[in-house]
NUKENU-853217 format. One record per residue: residue in one letter; x, y, z of N, C-alpha, C in turn. Coordinates in steps of 0.1 Angstrom, whole numbers, padded with zeros to 4 digits, always signed. Example, Ala and Ser with C-alpha at 12.3 -4.5 7.8 and 13.67 -1.06 7.14 Angstrom:
! residues 2
a+0132-0057+0078+0123-0045+0078+0132-0033+0078/s+0128-0022+0071+0137-0011+0071+0129+0000+0079/
This chain:
! residues 161
x+1270+0882+1003+1266+0876+0989+1255+0866+0993/x+1257+0858+1003+1247+0846+1005+1233+0855+1008/x+1233+0862+1014+1221+0871+1015+1213+0877+1002/x+1223+0880+0995+1218+0880+0978+1215+0872+0968/x+1221+0862+0970+1218+0850+0967+1202+0846+0973/x+1199+0843+0985+1189+0845+0989+1175+0850+0988/x+1180+0862+0985+1172+0874+0981+1165+0874+0968/x+1175+0868+0958+1175+0865+0945+1164+0855+0941/x+1166+0842+0950+1156+0833+0949+1140+0836+0955/x+1145+0843+0966+1129+0842+0973+1123+0856+0966/x+1132+0864+0956+1124+0878+0951+1118+0868+0934/x+1127+0858+0932+1122+0852+0919+1106+0843+0923/x+1107+0835+0934+1098+0823+0937+1085+0835+0942/x+1085+0847+0949+1073+0859+0953+1072+0863+0942/x+1077+0868+0930+1073+0874+0915+1066+0861+0905/x+1068+0850+0905+1064+0837+0899+1052+0835+0910/x+1053+0828+0917+1038+0830+0925+1027+0839+0927/x+1033+0849+0931+1021+0864+0927+1017+0865+0914/x+1025+0863+0904+1020+0863+0890+1009+0851+0888/x+1012+0838+0895+1006+0827+0890+0993+0827+0901/x+0992+0834+0909+0981+0834+0920+0971+0845+0915/x+0974+0854+0903+0965+0863+0899+0954+0855+0889/x+0944+0863+0886+0937+0857+0875+0941+0858+0861/x+0934+0851+0852+0941+0849+0840+0936+0862+0832/x+0928+0869+0837+0930+0882+0827+0941+0889+0823/x+0940+0891+0808+0954+0895+0798+0959+0911+0809/x+0947+0919+0815+0950+0936+0818+0960+0934+0831/x+0956+0923+0839+0965+0923+0853+0977+0909+0857/x+0974+0897+0847+0979+0885+0848+0991+0889+0848/x+1001+0895+0843+1015+0895+0838+1023+0905+0852/x+1014+0914+0856+1024+0920+0868+1023+0915+0882/x+1034+0919+0884+1031+0914+0900+1038+0930+0908/x+1029+0930+0919+1033+0943+0929+1047+0941+0935/x+1057+0952+0935+1066+0953+0946+1066+0959+0956/x+1062+0951+0968+1058+0953+0979+1069+0967+0985/x+1067+0969+0996+1075+0975+1002+1085+0971+1010/x+1080+0958+1017+1088+0949+1024+1100+0945+1013/x+1095+0940+1002+1102+0936+0992+1113+0947+0986/x+1109+0955+0985+1118+0970+0982+1133+0972+0993/x+1129+0970+1005+1137+0967+1017+1150+0959+1013/x+1144+0951+1008+1156+0941+1009+1163+0942+1000/x+1161+0949+0988+1172+0951+0979+1182+0961+0982/x+1193+0962+0977+1203+0971+0980+1197+0983+0976/x+1201+0993+0984+1192+1009+0984+1199+1014+0971/x+1208+1012+0963+1211+1019+0950+1199+1013+0938/x+1195+1003+0940+1185+0997+0932+1171+1000+0936/x+1166+1000+0948+1155+1006+0953+1151+1020+0950/x+1164+1026+0949+1164+1042+0944+1156+1044+0931/x+1165+1036+0923+1162+1035+0906+1146+1033+0908/x+1145+1019+0915+1128+1016+0910+1120+1027+0916/x+1122+1032+0930+1115+1044+0933+1117+1055+0926/x+1125+1059+0919+1125+1069+0907+1119+1065+0897/x+1117+1055+0892+1112+1049+0876+1094+1052+0883/x+1092+1046+0893+1078+1049+0900+1071+1061+0897/x+1083+1072+0903+1076+1083+0902+1073+1093+0892/x+1084+1087+0881+1082+1095+0866+1071+1088+0860/x+1068+1074+0865+1056+1068+0857+1042+1072+0865/x+1043+1077+0876+1034+1085+0881+1019+1072+0884/x+1030+1060+0889+1021+1052+0894+1026+1050+0909/x+1007+1043+0918+1014+1043+0930+1023+1033+0936/x+1022+1021+0932+1032+1014+0935+1038+1005+0921/x+1049+1001+0926+1059+0998+0912+1052+0983+0909/x+1053+0983+0899+1047+0965+0891+1054+0962+0880/x+1059+0947+0884+1070+0943+0873+1066+0932+0869/x+1067+0926+0856+1067+0912+0852+1083+0905+0855/x+1080+0890+0855+1089+0882+0856+1106+0889+0848/x+1119+0888+0852+1127+0892+0843+1133+0907+0847/x+1124+0916+0852+1129+0926+0852+1140+0929+0859/x+1144+0919+0875+1156+0923+0878+1160+0906+0875/x+1177+0908+0871+1182+0899+0867+1198+0898+0872/x+1205+0888+0875+1216+0887+0884+1228+0881+0878/x+1240+0878+0878+1249+0875+0872+1262+0878+0881/x+1266+0865+0886+1279+0863+0894+1293+0863+0885/x+1299+0872+0891+1315+0873+0886+1322+0866+0891/x+1333+0861+0885+1348+0851+0889+1349+0858+0902/x+1351+0868+0905+1358+0876+0918+1348+0875+0928/x+1336+0869+0927+1327+0871+0939+1319+0883+0935/x+1321+0895+0928+1310+0904+0927+1297+0900+0921/x+1288+0906+0925+1272+0906+0912+1269+0916+0908/x+1263+0911+0896+1258+0924+0892+1242+0921+0887/x+1238+0931+0886+1220+0932+0886+1216+0942+0877/x+1211+0934+0868+1201+0947+0861+1190+0946+0862/x+1183+0959+0855+1169+0964+0858+1166+0963+0845/x+1154+0959+0838+1151+0961+0825+1133+0966+0824/x+1138+0981+0824+1124+0987+0825+1114+0983+0816/x+1118+0977+0805+1105+0971+0795+1097+0963+0802/x+1101+0957+0816+1095+0950+0823+1088+0956+0833/x+1089+0971+0836+1081+0974+0845+1071+0988+0840/x+1057+0984+0848+1046+0992+0844+1046+1005+0846/x+1044+1010+0834+1046+1023+0834+1034+1035+0829/x+1027+1038+0833+1014+1045+0832+1015+1057+0820/x+1026+1062+0823+1033+1070+0811+1046+1065+0804/x+1043+1056+0796+1050+1046+0789+1064+1054+0782/x+1062+1066+0776+1073+1073+0769+1084+1078+0782/x+1082+1078+0792+1089+1085+0805+1102+1073+0806/x+1100+1061+0799+1109+1051+0803+1117+1042+0788/x+1105+1046+0781+1109+1038+0768+1102+1046+0754/x+1114+1047+0745+1109+1054+0731+1112+1041+0719/x+1110+1048+0709+1116+1041+0697+1131+1035+0696/x+1137+1040+0703+1151+1036+0704+1151+1021+0716/x+1141+1020+0720+1143+1009+0732+1137+1017+0744/x+1140+1008+0756+1136+1010+0767+1149+1013+0784/x+1146+1018+0790+1160+1019+0798+1164+1008+0805/x+1177+1005+0806+1181+0996+0811+1194+0999+0823/x+1194+0992+0830+1208+0997+0845+1209+0987+0846/x+1223+0984+0849+1233+0976+0857+1240+0984+0869/x+1239+0973+0880+1245+0979+0893+1258+0967+0896/x+1267+0968+0903+1276+0962+0909+1277+0963+0920/x+1278+0947+0925+1279+0946+0941+1294+0940+0948/x+1302+0944+0952+1311+0939+0956+1315+0938+0974/x+1302+0935+0977+1303+0934+0994+1292+0937+1003/x+1289+0936+1007+1278+0938+1020+1270+0952+1017/x+1272+0962+1016+1266+0973+1009+1273+0983+1000/x+1282+0978+0993+1290+0986+0987+1282+0981+0971/x+1273+0988+0965+1267+0988+0952+1268+1001+0945/x+1273+1001+0933+1269+1008+0925+1266+1008+0910/x+1264+1017+0901+1258+1019+0891+1270+1017+0879/x+1271+1009+0871+1281+1004+0865+1278+1007+0848/x+1266+1008+0846+1261+1010+0833+1249+1016+0829/x+1243+1023+0820+1227+1026+0820+1228+1029+0806/x+1216+1022+0798+1213+1032+0784+1197+1028+0780/x+1194+1034+0769+1178+1032+0764+1182+1025+0754/x+1182+1011+0755+1181+1000+0742+1170+0991+0742/x+1166+0981+0729+1160+0971+0728+1161+0962+0742/x+1173+0958+0744+1176+0949+0758+1188+0949+0757/x+1191+0940+0767+1203+0934+0771+1206+0921+0779/x+1213+0914+0776+1216+0902+0782+1233+0899+0788/x+1230+0893+0801+1244+0893+0808+1249+0881+0807/x+1260+0875+0807+1266+0865+0806+1283+0866+0813/x+1289+0854+0813+1300+0854+0818+1308+0842+0812/x+1309+0843+0799+1317+0839+0787+1332+0837+0794/x+1336+0820+0798+1350+0823+0802+1351+0830+0814/x+1340+0831+0825+1341+0836+0838+1342+0848+0838/x+1344+0857+0825+1344+0869+0825+1329+0876+0822/x+1327+0884+0831+1310+0890+0830+1313+0901+0816/x+1300+0900+0811+1302+0908+0799+1285+0908+0796/x+1280+0920+0785+1268+0922+0785+1266+0926+0770/x+1256+0919+0764+1253+0921+0751+1247+0931+0749/x+1242+0941+0740+1232+0950+0740+1225+0949+0723/x+1211+0948+0726+1205+0947+0714+1201+0964+0712/x+1204+0971+0702+1200+0982+0698+1189+0987+0691/x+1185+0973+0684+1175+0975+0673+1179+0970+0660/x+1177+0962+0651+1182+0961+0640+1191+0949+0641/x+1202+0953+0630+1214+0943+0635+1224+0954+0642/x+1219+0963+0648+1227+0968+0658+1233+0963+0673/x+1244+0954+0673+1242+0950+0690+1258+0955+0690/x+1263+0956+0702+1275+0951+0710+1276+0948+0720/x+1290+0946+0729+1293+0942+0739+1300+0946+0749/x+1298+0947+0758+1304+0951+0768+1311+0943+0779/x+1322+0943+0782+1334+0932+0787+1340+0937+0803/x+1335+0931+0812+1338+0937+0825+1356+0936+0826/x+1362+0947+0830+1376+0945+0833+1383+0947+0845/x+1371+0943+0854+1376+0947+0869+1374+0959+0877/x+1373+0969+0865+1366+0982+0870+1358+0989+0867/x+1356+0986+0851+1342+0991+0845+1342+0980+0834/x+1329+0984+0827+1327+0977+0815+1333+0985+0802/x+1342+0977+0792+1343+0985+0780+1338+0979+0773/x+1334+0988+0759+1327+0986+0749+1333+0977+0739/x+1328+0969+0732+1332+0966+0718+1323+0963+0707/x+1325+0969+0697+1313+0969+0687+1314+0956+0679/x+1300+0952+0675+1301+0938+0662+1296+0941+0654/
């Protein structure tokens, strides 16, 4: 888990530094390339999800905006990693996004190499938090449509609001 936290900080700094170093032109300044080296540092399930999106998008390399990868620590030491494909460059934008929103995926890591996907959906946005130490996800599906997922130790369960 220490390695994952270090990776989180490293990736955030690299993405921010890379974006700041680019020219100020609107066409490219928002995007940072995820190099093969950076991808290898991520858990394999996360890398596979990114590579699959890259293939569907027919892009040569994965490019992201700050906020594409987000992390949340659970009270039992598990870590949740969310991918926000509205922050992923896609030549074929309809491959990952529609009027319903964009693909979002959440993975849970509970140890060295043990990681699995625990939720995915095509929604406007998601926010992870840990109210009272309990990991949860707020799903924004457009307009007044929201729902909340709460982690019960094995899976997320949904609560309509």
